[in-house]
C-alpha positions as CSV (number, residue, x, y, z in Angstrom):
1,M,74.6,98.2,91.5
2,F,75.5,95.7,94.1
3,E,74.7,93.0,91.4
4,R,77.9,94.1,89.8
5,F,80.2,93.9,92.7
6,T,82.6,90.7,93.1
7,D,82.3,88.6,96.0
8,R,85.6,90.4,97.4
9,A,83.8,93.6,97.0
10,R,80.7,92.6,98.7
11,T,82.7,91.3,101.7
12,A,84.4,94.5,101.8
13,V,81.3,96.7,102.1
14,R,80.1,94.0,104.9
15,R,83.3,94.4,106.5
16,A,83.1,98.3,106.1
17,R,79.7,97.9,108.1
18,D,81.1,96.0,110.7
19,E,84.0,98.2,111.3
20,A,81.4,101.1,111.7
21,R,79.4,98.9,114.3
22,A,82.7,98.0,116.1
23,E,83.5,101.4,116.8
24,G,79.8,102.1,117.6
25,Q,79.4,104.5,114.9
26,R,76.7,104.9,112.6
27,P,76.7,105.5,109.5
28,V,79.6,103.6,107.7
29,G,82.0,105.9,106.4
30,T,84.7,106.3,104.0
31,E,87.1,105.4,106.3
32,H,85.5,102.2,107.4
33,L,85.6,101.5,103.6
34,L,89.2,102.0,103.3
35,L,90.1,99.6,106.3
36,A,87.7,97.1,104.6
37,V,89.6,97.3,101.3
38,L,92.9,96.9,103.0
39,A,91.4,93.5,104.6
40,D,90.9,92.1,101.4
41,G,94.2,90.1,101.8
42,D,96.1,89.7,98.5
43,G,93.8,91.9,96.3
44,L,95.3,94.4,93.6
45,A,94.0,97.3,95.6
46,V,95.8,96.1,98.9
47,R,99.2,95.1,96.8
48,V,99.0,99.0,95.5
49,L,98.4,100.5,99.3
50,R,101.1,98.4,100.7
51,D,103.4,99.4,98.1
52,A,102.7,103.1,98.7
53,G,103.5,102.3,102.5
54,V,100.2,102.2,103.8
55,T,99.4,99.7,106.7
56,A,96.1,99.1,108.0
57,D,97.2,99.5,111.6
58,D,98.8,102.9,111.1
59,L,95.5,103.9,109.3
60,R,93.1,102.6,112.0
61,E,95.4,104.4,114.7
62,R,94.9,107.7,112.7
63,I,91.3,107.2,112.2
64,R,91.1,106.5,115.9
65,R,92.7,110.1,116.7
66,H,90.3,111.8,114.6
67,A,87.4,110.1,116.2
68,E,88.9,110.8,119.8
69,T,89.4,114.6,118.8
70,G,85.9,115.0,117.0
71,D,87.3,114.7,113.6
72,S,87.5,118.3,112.8
73,G,88.2,117.4,109.3
74,L,91.7,119.4,109.8
75,G,95.4,117.9,109.6
76,E,97.8,118.5,112.2
77,A,99.4,121.3,109.7
78,D,96.3,122.9,109.8
79,A,95.5,123.0,113.5
80,A,99.3,124.1,113.9
81,A,98.5,127.1,111.7
82,L,95.6,128.1,113.4
83,R,97.5,128.1,116.5
84,E,100.0,130.5,115.3
85,I,97.1,133.0,115.0
86,G,95.9,132.1,118.5
87,I,93.1,129.7,117.8
88,D,93.0,126.6,119.9
89,L,91.1,124.2,117.7
90,A,91.1,121.6,120.4
91,A,89.5,124.2,122.9
92,I,86.8,125.3,120.4
93,V,85.8,121.4,119.9
94,A,85.6,121.1,123.5
95,R,83.6,124.0,124.2
96,I,81.2,123.0,121.2
97,E,80.7,119.5,122.6
98,E,80.4,120.8,126.1
99,S,77.3,123.0,124.7
100,F,76.1,120.6,122.3
101,G,77.0,117.1,123.3
102,P,79.7,114.6,122.3
103,D,80.2,113.8,118.9
104,A,78.3,117.4,117.8
105,L,80.3,117.7,114.9
106,R,80.2,114.7,113.5
107,E,78.3,114.4,110.1
108,A,74.4,113.7,111.1
109,A,73.0,110.8,110.2
110,P,69.7,111.4,108.4
111,A,66.4,110.8,110.7
112,P,64.5,108.1,110.2
113,R,61.3,108.4,108.7
114,R,58.1,106.5,109.4
115,R,56.5,104.7,106.5
116,W,53.7,102.3,106.7
117,G,54.4,101.6,110.3
118,R,58.2,100.5,109.7
119,R,61.1,102.3,110.9
120,R,64.2,102.0,108.6
121,P,67.0,104.9,108.5
122,A,66.2,107.2,105.7
123,G,69.6,107.4,104.5
124,G,70.7,103.6,105.1
125,P,73.6,102.5,106.7
126,F,76.0,104.4,105.0
127,S,77.1,108.3,105.1
128,A,76.7,110.4,102.4
129,R,80.5,110.5,101.4
130,A,80.5,106.6,101.5
131,K,77.3,106.4,99.4
132,K,79.3,108.9,97.0
133,V,82.3,106.7,97.0
134,L,80.4,103.5,96.2
135,E,78.7,105.4,93.3
136,L,82.2,106.4,92.1
137,S,83.4,103.0,92.2
138,L,80.7,102.2,89.7
139,R,81.8,104.9,87.5
140,E,85.2,104.0,87.7
141,A,84.3,100.5,86.6
142,I,82.5,102.0,83.6
143,R,85.3,104.3,82.9
144,L,87.7,101.6,82.6
145,R,85.3,99.6,80.6
146,H,85.0,96.7,83.3
147,R,81.8,94.7,83.9
148,H,82.5,94.1,87.4
149,I,83.3,96.3,90.6
150,G,86.0,95.1,92.7
151,T,88.0,96.3,95.6
152,E,90.3,98.1,93.2
153,H,87.4,100.3,92.2
154,I,86.2,101.1,95.8
155,L,89.9,102.4,96.2
156,L,89.6,104.5,93.1
157,G,86.1,105.6,94.6
158,L,87.9,106.7,97.7
159,L,90.6,108.4,95.9
160,R,88.4,110.1,93.4
161,E,86.2,111.3,96.3
162,G,89.2,112.7,98.1
163,R,87.9,114.5,100.9
164,G,86.3,112.0,103.3
165,L,88.4,110.7,106.3
166,A,89.8,108.0,104.3
167,A,91.6,110.4,102.1
168,L,92.8,112.5,105.0
169,T,94.3,109.6,106.8
170,L,95.9,108.6,103.6
171,T,97.3,112.0,103.0
172,E,98.5,112.7,106.6
173,A,100.3,109.1,106.1
174,G,102.3,110.6,103.3
175,V,100.3,109.1,100.7
176,D,100.2,110.8,97.2
177,L,96.4,110.2,96.2
178,A,97.3,110.9,92.5
179,D,100.1,108.5,92.7
180,V,98.1,105.7,94.2
181,R,95.5,106.2,91.4
182,H,98.2,106.0,88.7
183,R,99.4,102.8,90.4
184,V,96.0,101.3,90.5
185,E,95.5,102.0,87.0
186,L,98.7,100.7,86.1
187,A,98.1,97.5,87.8
188,L,94.7,97.1,86.4
189,R,96.4,97.4,82.7
190,A,99.0,94.9,83.5
191,S,96.4,92.4,84.9
192,A,94.4,92.4,81.9
């Protein structure tokens, strides 16, 4: 699949890996892919996201806040609704981490398997959601009858996956995922 990636898309995937490493996290998540797409400079995906009011600094801050709170996967509105019925999400997360250790609620990386004396992570450097995004970027390119996969296809894959931390932070930033998807498709048609 990676042979179909443009140089910019390959660079974005490498940047995503570097983003995850810089945070001391493994594996690469959807949020790292989104930040890497935003670092593409003047690419189509970046232009569409900027037009939608997205900035890398804002998203990075939102992602950082989720990482600090253990990323429950719930937005502030969800946490407020739970507080209304007497459930303190922060207290629950703190008790779980007290019992099971820091980051106990994070998506677990698959345990490495031994094979012929070599040690390699079974799941590779990507989370299951990030792998799904990369697979969806290929499907988006095929759907659009493109022979390549660019950062715009990675963005379409992120939007189509719709449940990872990337989608959550975009939604929290006030972005309508369906609208951004439509804008990307219009921009692709205009550039063809």
